[in-house]
N, C-alpha and C positions, 0 to 999 in steps of 0.2 A: 504492500501499499505505499507510493508517493506519488508526488509530485516531479517532473523532469520539466527543466530549465531548457530552450531551446532557440530563445534569444534574450539576453538579458535585461534589457532595454538602458536608459540613460541611469538611474539609479538605482534601484530594487534590493533593497535590504526585509527582516524579520524584525518588528520590531510591536512589542506593546506597550502597559501603560507608563511603562520608564522604571527604573533604579532607583527606587527611594530612599533616604537616610543615608545616606555618603555623602553627602556635597561640603559638611566641614573635612572630610577629607583629600579633596578636592578632584570628585567622582560627577561630575552630574549628573542628573536624571535620563537626560536622553529621552527616546519613546517617540510614540505619534505626531508627526506636525501637526497631524486634525484627530485630537483625542476621541473625539466625537465622532466621528467618518468611521474609524477601527471600534470603536462595540455600538452603534451601528448595526456595521458587518455586522461583528462578533453574538447581537441580540437577533438577531434574525436569522438563525441557525443555531441560536440555540448552545453557544457559546460563554459561557462563563464572562462580563462582558470585559475585561484585563487578559482575555486571552494571547498568546502571538499571530500575529496577522505578516503579509504580505505587504512595503508601500511602497510604490513605485510611481515615476515622474513619467512624462512622453518626452522620448518615444517611451512605450511602456511593451514590459517583458513577452516573451511566447511562452505561455504555459501546458502542457502534455498533462493529463491527468489520469493516471495510470491504473487507478484505484476508482472504481462509482465515486462518486465525491456530494455532497450538500453543501451550498456554496453562496456564498454573497459579498456585492460586488457595493461601496457607497466610496463617497469623497468625490472625489472628478469624474466626471461622465467621458472619457475617451471613446465613446462606439464597441465598446466590447462585441464579438461572438465568438461564440460556442460551434466548432465545427463548420464556418460559415453564418450559422444563424444570429441577426442582432439578436440579443439578450441587455435587459434593461439592469439600470445598477438601483439600487434599495429594494431589489425581492427578492424573496429564496429561493435558487433554482437547481434541482434536481440535475449534472451530466454523470453517464456515462462512463462504463469505464474507455480509456483511451481521445478522448474529446481534446481538442487545444482550445487551449480559450487564444485570442486573441482580441491586440485593441487598434484599432485604424486609422481617426482622428481624433482631436481637441476639440470638446464642444463645449465647457466648464468645470469650470478648480484646474486645479494645478496639481494634485494629489489623488493617484487614487488607493486604496484597498480592497485588499481581496481575504477572504475571512474562508473556511473547509471547516466543518462541525464537527468536531473532535480536539482541532487544533494539528501543530506541526510538532512531531517528537524530536525536543533541543537537547539541550545541554542548557542551562540556566548557567547564568554570573552574576552574584552579587544579589540573590532574588531574585533577579530578572532576569528574559528574552531577548531584550533590546538591542541590538547590533551597536556597538559602539565601535567607529571607524578608528579612532583616533589611538586605540589598546589594543586594537584588533581580540576584540571578548564579546563574548552573544551571540547571539543570532547565531548563520550557519556560518562556519568557523570563523567568528568573529571579520564578517567581509561583505560588500558587495555580494547579488549573487551573480554566476556566470554560468556562458552556455554550458550544457551538459551536466550540471548538478540534480541531482536526487535526493527530493526532501520528506522523510516518510511521513506519515499522517500515522493520528493516534490510534484510530478506528476506522473505519468501514461506513458508509452514510447510510442511514437508517429508512429505507424506504419500500410500501410496498409497493409499486410499478413495476411493469415490464421489465425496466432496467436498459428502453433500449434507444429510445431519445431522450433528450434533455425535457426538463418540464420546466418553468417559469411558475411558483406561486404565485396565485390571483392576489394577495395583499401587496401590500408595498408600506414603506416604512417614511413617516414623514418628520422631515429636515430640513422647511424650509426656515424653520425659527433660529438654527444654528448661526443661518447664512447670512442673513438678509439688517444685520445690523452696519451699519456704516452713518455717523461718526460710530470710529469703536471709543467703546467708552473707558476713562483712564483717571487710577487714580493718581493724584498730584506727589510725584516722589520727595524724599528728602531734599534734593539738590534745586526743584522748582524755586526756588523764593532769589537762585542764584540771578536767573533769567529777566533783562528789561522789561518792562511794565506793558514796551512793542510788543517783545520775542511773545512775550503771553499770552497776548489778543494776537497774533498773529497763528501761535501755533497751533491754538482750537478753531479758528475761522479760516483757514488758507487751508491748500491744498497739495498731498503729496502723493507723492509716486513709487512704487518700489525697483530701485535699481536691478539694475541684471547678476551685477555681483554677489546678488543674494542667495542664500544657503541655508542649509538644515540649521548653520548654525547664530546665522542672524541673517533680516531685512530690515537692507541698509533704503533709505529713507532720502529724497531728493525733493525739497522744495525750497522755501524760502528760509536765509541765513534767520535765525537764531543767535541774538550779541544777547550778551551776557551785564548783567550789571554789577558785578562783585568778576573780578576775573582773582580764583585762587588756584590753588592747588590742592589737590587729593592725595590717599594711599589709597589702594586697592582695600576696596571695600564689596561686600554682599551684591550677589546680579542674580536673580531668576528667569525664569521666562515668561517675556512681557515687559521685562525691563526695558523702559529709552533712556539712553545715553546721548546724551551732546556729544558731540562727540568734534575738537579742535578748529575745525572746517566751520562748524555751527551749523552743519548737518547733523541728523541724525542716525540711529538703528536698533530697531528694537531684536531683542534678546530672542530665538525659537528653542526649538528645542534640545540641540547641543551645543548652548550655550557653554560660556565658562561659569566660574564659580565665584568667581571677584573678576572686580573689573575698578578701573579708572577713572573715568569719564564718569561728567554728573548726570545722576540719574534723575533725568526730571519726572517720570513720572513711569507706571503699571502699568498697560494695558489689561481690563480685568479675565479672568479667566475661562466667561463665557466666552468673554468675546476673540478668544486666541483660535478657536475652527473658523473662522466665516475669516480674517486675515492672514493663517494659513492657505487656504484656496484663493487667497489676489494674486492679479498677474501682473504684470510692469505698465499696462494702457490702461489701467482701474487707476485714478484718483484715491485716496484716503481721506477722510477728515477723523478729527477727538476732540472729545468733547469730556470735562471732565465730571465722575461720581460719586459715589463714597461706598466706605466698605460694607453699611449696612446692604446698598444697592449692587452690590459686587456681589457678596454670601446668599441674596434674594434669589437674584437670578440664576447662579451655580444648583441651588437646591433646585430650583423649579426644573432645571434641564439635566438634574441627576433622577428626581421623578418619573421626567420621561420616558427615559430609557429606563429603569425601572419597568413602568406600563408598557413599554416599543413591548418588552423580551415575555411579559404574561403574558400579554394578547400573541407573541407568535407562537408561546405552547397551545394558545385555547386553538389557534387557527390551527394549525399541521395536525392536533389530534383530530381537530373535523374533519379534514382534507383525508386523512386515513380510514376514518369509518367510512364518510360518503364514496 
């Protein structure tokens, strides 16, 4: 029971919810760039929400399923096909043995996720299956996937059908609420008041775009120069996913999944966790806006997303059970 990588794609790795509890030792959490897409895909196939999935960009991988599998795609829509037949994202899908999954063009979003029922048979590192490319650990041999790689599955798909053709289940996860936010909400950071009053105003009124040099470590922004009212040197201090740093050029970077654990640039704010999935899926042609919020709002939005995902998983259990009985 395995999948085989026929073409690796641009940057294809195994990721889960991240490697928590080691930032004080200099090991960042990493994990899926779009946590909610990863969890949605897992919910659709009845996995634990934090089960490891395949994260991919476009050009995307071509994957052969050696055994019958129950899968779900979420996040970006890259026009997926199974043996040439179009299949949608955010639906559970049964694939018979030897199905070839491929992606033909970019429709929406930047990062796709593939979950397989039961998950992948991997060895963990520091309590996580996420790939950490810098230290070559976690995931599949600590690296991006390559042509010819075979990744074992934990178990066969649970399916009562004939097993001859692929089948798309007739229910879909509602994910729109994860991605409709713009302006992105942020909590002002410790060094926000270093900005001039003019810079504070334009940061929350002008637009920014994501530069091509962006990656899993951080999204570099291009926009109006943010001047400082107080020029000061900082010692390196703690940063996290979503931290907005002002660079010496006056431009900004938003730290993402593979961020460093400390940084010496002013932290002018932190994108709230509920808005990070939407940010992860933004491309360089899209204009971003930012608006301040508070911790109470941030926590309530996060809890609402968690409840939505749990409701989705419960609904999928009932739907699949009813589908089998029918």
